[in-house]
C-alpha positions as CSV (number, residue, x, y, z in Angstrom):
1,M,22.1,-13.3,6.0
2,K,18.9,-15.4,5.8
3,N,16.8,-12.3,6.7
4,V,18.6,-10.2,4.0
5,L,18.0,-12.8,1.3
6,S,14.3,-13.1,2.2
7,K,13.8,-9.4,1.7
8,C,15.8,-9.2,-1.6
9,F,13.1,-10.9,-3.6
10,I,10.1,-9.0,-2.1
11,K,8.6,-6.6,-4.6
12,E,7.4,-3.2,-3.6
13,E,5.0,-0.8,-5.3
14,E,3.8,2.7,-4.8
15,I,0.0,3.1,-5.0
16,Y,-2.3,6.1,-4.8
17,P,-5.4,4.8,-3.0
18,E,-8.8,6.2,-4.0
19,A,-9.7,6.1,-0.3
20,L,-7.2,9.0,0.2
21,G,-8.3,10.9,-2.9
22,G,-5.8,9.2,-5.3
23,K,-3.1,11.8,-4.4
24,T,-1.3,10.4,-1.4
25,P,1.4,7.8,-2.2
26,I,1.7,4.7,-0.1
27,K,4.5,2.1,-0.6
28,I,3.4,-1.5,-0.1
29,R,5.2,-4.8,-0.5
30,Q,4.4,-8.4,-1.1
31,L,4.0,-10.6,1.9
32,T,6.9,-12.9,2.7
33,A,6.3,-16.7,2.5
34,G,6.0,-16.8,6.3
35,E,3.6,-13.9,6.4
36,G,1.5,-15.6,3.7
37,I,1.3,-18.8,5.7
38,E,0.3,-16.8,8.8
39,Y,-2.3,-15.0,6.8
40,Q,-3.8,-18.3,5.7
41,A,-3.7,-19.6,9.3
42,I,-5.6,-16.6,10.6
43,L,-8.2,-17.1,7.8
44,R,-8.7,-20.8,9.0
45,D,-8.8,-19.9,12.7
46,K,-12.3,-20.4,13.9
47,E,-11.7,-18.0,16.8
48,K,-10.9,-15.1,14.4
49,V,-12.8,-13.2,11.7
50,T,-11.7,-12.5,8.1
51,Q,-11.0,-8.9,9.1
52,D,-8.2,-10.1,11.4
53,A,-6.4,-11.7,8.4
54,V,-7.0,-8.6,6.3
55,N,-5.6,-6.4,9.1
56,Y,-2.6,-8.7,9.5
57,A,-1.8,-8.6,5.7
58,V,-2.1,-4.8,5.5
59,E,0.0,-4.3,8.6
60,C,2.8,-6.5,7.1
61,A,2.5,-5.0,3.6
62,M,2.6,-1.3,4.4
63,V,6.2,0.0,4.0
64,E,5.8,3.8,4.0
65,P,4.1,5.5,5.7
66,K,3.5,3.0,8.4
67,F,0.0,4.2,9.4
68,F,-1.5,1.5,11.5
69,T,-0.6,-0.4,14.6
70,E,-2.6,-3.5,15.5
71,K,-4.6,-1.5,18.0
72,E,-5.3,1.3,15.5
73,L,-6.5,-1.2,12.9
74,K,-9.4,-2.2,15.2
75,N,-10.7,1.4,15.7
76,L,-10.8,2.8,12.1
77,N,-13.3,5.2,10.6
78,I,-14.9,4.5,7.3
79,T,-12.0,6.1,5.3
80,G,-9.5,4.0,7.1
81,K,-11.6,0.8,6.5
82,R,-11.8,1.6,2.8
83,L,-8.0,2.2,2.7
84,I,-7.4,-1.1,4.4
85,D,-9.6,-2.9,1.9
86,E,-8.0,-1.2,-1.0
87,I,-4.5,-2.1,0.1
88,H,-5.5,-5.6,0.9
89,Y,-7.0,-5.9,-2.6
90,R,-3.8,-4.7,-4.2
91,I,-1.3,-6.9,-2.3
92,P,-1.6,-9.9,-4.7
93,T,-0.9,-7.7,-7.7
94,I,2.3,-6.1,-6.5
95,G,4.9,-6.5,-9.3
96,M,2.4,-7.4,-12.0
97,T,2.2,-5.6,-15.3
98,E,-1.0,-3.6,-16.0
99,Q,-2.2,-6.4,-18.3
100,E,-1.7,-9.0,-15.6
101,K,-3.4,-6.8,-13.0
102,K,-6.5,-6.4,-15.3
103,A,-6.6,-10.2,-15.8
104,H,-6.4,-10.7,-12.1
105,E,-9.1,-8.2,-11.4
106,K,-11.3,-9.9,-14.1
107,K,-10.7,-13.3,-12.4
108,I,-11.8,-11.9,-9.0
109,L,-14.9,-10.2,-10.4
110,D,-15.9,-13.3,-12.3
111,F,-15.5,-15.3,-9.1
112,L,-17.6,-12.9,-7.1
113,E,-20.3,-12.8,-9.8
114,T,-20.4,-16.6,-9.7
115,K,-20.7,-16.6,-5.9
116,K,-23.4,-14.0,-6.1
117,D,-25.4,-16.2,-8.5
118,E,-24.9,-19.3,-6.2
119,E,-25.9,-17.7,-3.0
120,V,-29.1,-15.9,-2.3
121,I,-28.4,-13.1,0.0
122,P,-31.5,-11.9,2.0
123,D,-32.5,-8.3,1.3
124,T,-35.3,-7.7,3.7
125,K,-35.6,-8.1,7.4
126,E,-38.2,-10.7,6.9
127,E,-35.9,-12.7,4.6
128,I,-33.1,-12.4,7.2
129,E,-35.4,-13.7,10.0
130,G,-36.5,-16.5,7.7
131,K,-40.2,-15.5,7.4
């Protein structure tokens, strides 16, 4: 009964990822509370990288088709990586109205722009090596 109740409130959404040409539908769902906690734990784990958390979230969120196993997620081509990033980006907006999605996107873009201004990212090999 508890398992059924936990799934009753999980919203799903059909998306048409640009990584697949915008024509192939994929059904994704929100993460459960437990999956969200695990996602955060993976992000904080010093033995893992951010991509491990992204892969975990996407593997949980994909309803149909179920493309990726954990092993397949580690060996993707560039289209697969773009698809994973696109799905990951959309997970927090599942169930939002278009207006809410635009506000969320603006918030993310503003945050990234602020971070870009705060951090100087080296462009050249000499800058990377600290010369």
